[in-house]
GUTOR-555575 format. One record per residue (C-alpha): x, y, z; residue in three letters. Coordinates in steps of 0.2 Angstrom, whole numbers, padded with zeros to 4 digits, always signed. Example, Ala and Ser with C-alpha at 12.3 -4.5 7.8 and 13.67 -1.06 7.14 Angstrom:
REM residues 2
+0062-0022+0039ala +0068-0005+0036ser 
***
This chain:
REM residues 306
-0245-0037+0878gly -0248-0054+0872phe -0251-0059+0852met -0259-0073+0844leu -0262-0075+0825ser -0266-0089+0811ile -0262-0086+0796lys -0267-0099+0779his -0259-0099+0763gly -0267-0107+0749phe -0254-0110+0733met -0259-0116+0717lys -0243-0124+0706met -0251-0128+0687asn -0239-0135+0671gly -0219-0135+0669asn -0207-0123+0668ile -0187-0128+0661leu -0176-0113+0667asp -0191-0103+0668gly -0198-0105+0651lys -0217-0116+0648asn -0213-0132+0642ile -0226-0145+0637gly -0227-0166+0643asn -0222-0170+0625ser -0204-0160+0627lys -0203-0169+0644ile -0205-0187+0642leu -0190-0180+0627asp -0177-0177+0642met -0167-0191+0649pro -0168-0197+0665asn -0154-0196+0677pro -0158-0208+0691leu -0157-0223+0682gly -0158-0232+0663asn -0176-0240+0668met -0185-0231+0659pro -0171-0220+0648ala -0184-0205+0648asn -0194-0195+0659leu -0211-0205+0661ser -0220-0197+0675val -0225-0178+0675ile -0234-0167+0688pro -0249-0158+0682gln -0255-0148+0695asn -0254-0146+0714met -0259-0138+0728asp -0251-0132+0742met -0259-0128+0759asn -0252-0119+0774met -0255-0115+0791thr -0248-0106+0803met -0252-0102+0821ile -0240-0087+0833asp -0240-0082+0849ala -0231-0069+0856met -0226-0060+0870tyr -0220-0043+0873ala -0211-0038+0889pro -0208-0022+0885ser -0208-0010+0866asn -0189-0014+0863asn -0192-0036+0866leu -0204-0046+0857thr -0203-0066+0859phe -0212-0079+0846met -0215-0094+0845met -0224-0102+0826met -0229-0118+0821ala -0232-0123+0804thr -0245-0137+0796his -0242-0143+0779ala -0252-0151+0767ser -0250-0157+0746arg -0259-0165+0733asp -0251-0167+0716met -0260-0173+0700lys -0248-0182+0688leu -0248-0192+0672asn -0238-0208+0669thr -0235-0213+0653tyr -0227-0228+0644ser -0209-0230+0644pro -0204-0232+0623met -0212-0235+0607met -0226-0222+0606ser -0226-0217+0626arg -0245-0215+0623gly -0254-0210+0641leu -0255-0225+0653ile -0266-0215+0666gly -0265-0203+0680gln -0263-0204+0697phe -0264-0193+0716ser -0251-0192+0731thr -0253-0183+0746ser -0244-0178+0761ser -0252-0170+0778ser -0240-0168+0793asp -0235-0153+0807leu -0221-0146+0796ser -0209-0135+0807asp -0207-0126+0823ile -0198-0110+0827ser -0191-0098+0838leu -0189-0079+0837ser -0186-0067+0845thr -0190-0050+0838leu -0179-0033+0844phe -0183-0014+0842arg -0166-0005+0835ile -0171+0014+0831ser -0187+0024+0830gln -0188+0040+0824thr -0204+0052+0823lys -0207+0043+0805asn -0195+0028+0804ser -0194+0013+0814lys -0180-0002+0812trp -0182-0020+0818his -0174-0037+0818gly -0177-0054+0819glu -0165-0068+0826ile -0175-0084+0823ala -0173-0102+0825phe -0182-0116+0815lys -0183-0135+0816lys -0190-0148+0804ser -0201-0160+0811val -0212-0166+0798gly -0208-0184+0789lys -0195-0184+0776asp -0199-0200+0769asp -0219-0199+0768ser -0225-0215+0755met -0239-0215+0744ala -0246-0227+0730gln -0241-0222+0713val -0242-0227+0695leu -0228-0235+0686thr -0224-0234+0668pro -0224-0251+0669met -0243-0248+0673gly -0242-0254+0691lys -0247-0246+0705lys -0234-0248+0719met -0230-0239+0736ile -0213-0226+0735met -0207-0214+0744ile -0215-0199+0736met -0200-0186+0728pro -0193-0171+0740tyr -0207-0159+0735ala -0222-0170+0743met -0211-0171+0758gln -0220-0160+0775pro -0199-0160+0781gly -0183-0162+0777asp -0176-0167+0796gly -0165-0148+0797ser -0162-0133+0807ser -0160-0118+0801ser -0154-0100+0810leu -0166-0084+0801ile -0161-0068+0803ile -0170-0053+0799gly -0170-0034+0796leu -0186-0023+0794thr -0191-0005+0791asn -0206+0005+0792thr -0208+0022+0787arg -0223+0039+0784lys -0222+0043+0768leu -0235+0057+0775asn -0248+0056+0785lys -0257+0042+0777asp -0246+0031+0769ile -0233+0018+0775val -0218+0010+0767trp -0211-0004+0774gly -0197-0015+0768asn -0191-0032+0775gln -0176-0043+0773leu -0173-0062+0780lys -0161-0074+0778arg -0162-0091+0782lys -0146-0104+0782val -0149-0124+0786val -0133-0124+0800val -0139-0146+0799ser -0149-0159+0790glu -0149-0177+0790ser -0148-0186+0770ser -0153-0171+0763trp -0164-0153+0765ser -0170-0138+0755phe -0156-0124+0753gly -0153-0109+0759asp -0167-0096+0756gln -0166-0075+0754thr -0182-0065+0753glu -0186-0047+0752phe -0201-0039+0753asn -0208-0023+0750ser -0224-0015+0753trp -0234+0002+0754ile -0252+0004+0763gln -0263+0018+0762tyr -0280+0017+0774pro -0295+0020+0767leu -0304+0023+0784ser -0302+0020+0802lys -0303+0002+0801arg -0298-0004+0785ala -0281-0001+0774ser -0277-0009+0757ile -0257-0014+0753ser -0248-0021+0739ser -0231-0031+0741arg -0216-0035+0727leu -0211-0051+0735lys -0193-0057+0731leu -0187-0076+0732ile -0168-0084+0731asp -0170-0104+0736gln -0152-0111+0734gly -0153-0129+0729ala -0158-0145+0737leu -0143-0153+0746ser -0141-0170+0748gly -0150-0185+0742ser -0163-0200+0748asn -0154-0214+0738ala -0171-0222+0738leu -0180-0208+0730ile -0177-0213+0711ile -0192-0212+0700ala -0192-0206+0684pro -0200-0190+0687val -0193-0172+0689gln -0195-0170+0705thr -0185-0186+0712ala -0172-0176+0705asn -0160-0164+0718pro -0155-0153+0705lys -0173-0147+0700asn -0175-0136+0715tyr -0169-0118+0719gly -0170-0103+0708gly -0181-0086+0710thr -0196-0080+0709glu -0204-0063+0710ala -0222-0058+0716phe -0235-0046+0716leu -0248-0043+0731gly -0264-0035+0733leu -0269-0034+0751gly -0284-0027+0762met -0284-0029+0782asn -0298-0025+0791ile -0297-0019+0811asn -0312-0026+0821leu -0317-0027+0837asp -0323-0045+0839ile -0320-0052+0858phe -0320-0037+0872pro -0305-0031+0878asn -0295-0035+0864ser -0289-0029+0844asn -0292-0038+0831asp -0289-0039+0815ser -0291-0049+0798ile -0281-0048+0784gly -0283-0055+0765ile -0269-0056+0750glu -0267-0059+0733ile -0250-0063+0726leu -0247-0067+0708lys -0230-0071+0700pro -0219-0060+0688val -0205-0070+0685asp -0201-0086+0690gln -0183-0091+0686asn -0181-0109+0694lys -0167-0123+0691asn -0169-0135+0678asn -0187-0142+0676leu -0200-0138+0687gln -0216-0133+0692met -0224-0115+0687lys -0233-0107+0702thr -0250-0099+0696asp -0256-0091+0713tyr -0254-0090+0731gln -0270-0083+0743val -0266-0078+0759ile -0278-0076+0775ile -0275-0069+0791ala -0283-0068+0810tyr -0273-0058+0821gln -0280-0056+0840lys -0268-0043+0853ser -0272-0042+0872phe 
***
């Protein structure tokens, strides 16, 4: 049959970390600017960032063993930054905001059953993902000289990177007893082509436990691990004295713990509907070099099958 789903994720980032440890603005201002001599030190510091991602999935299963899926993702980002004087007392000049919003990527995938027993199911996934969002979005910024000007935003604020990726996944769900289901999933995304730059390859592992509260409601807990490769390539026009302009300040490992709830409903006739919500909090952030710190994530999803 068919299935449609809409998933919206919100992520809040607040403050900065250096090699996984908290770091204040005063320490960042002492760090050299690797992209130029003017100014000699970093002078623009991200304070917080909100990221919204909306994913729309359409799935068709011609049989119990095979499912085809198409997904489109729209992403928007809003970041607040402080600009400081490049010399002397390094006093605060002012604060400004940048934002971007665009269709980010489109993916086509095939899900196939590998094996199934009474208590266990194995599924595989092969997907092709194409980044379609802009990789040269511009915004007005406040420079360390106190002037406002239009510049290309750093990599973290770009909706896309122009890359193509291959994704391979393996999923197992197992009944521990008549009520509890244990699931594990491993996914690997590899960039197969890029333009001038691209975000790094990524490995993601998820392990979750699901327990029913009633015939219609269930709760779940999840461990999520991400290993993100460093940014590849660069854009010669991204040279602002801010940490996000440095390609070395990308990638690393993160670990999250999540709690979720899923409710099955009959919203529309002749269909199965479900609504889910999950909250994720980081328990470890070992990001490469100097990066923003993830605060929390919230995911809300609606799914309809018929």
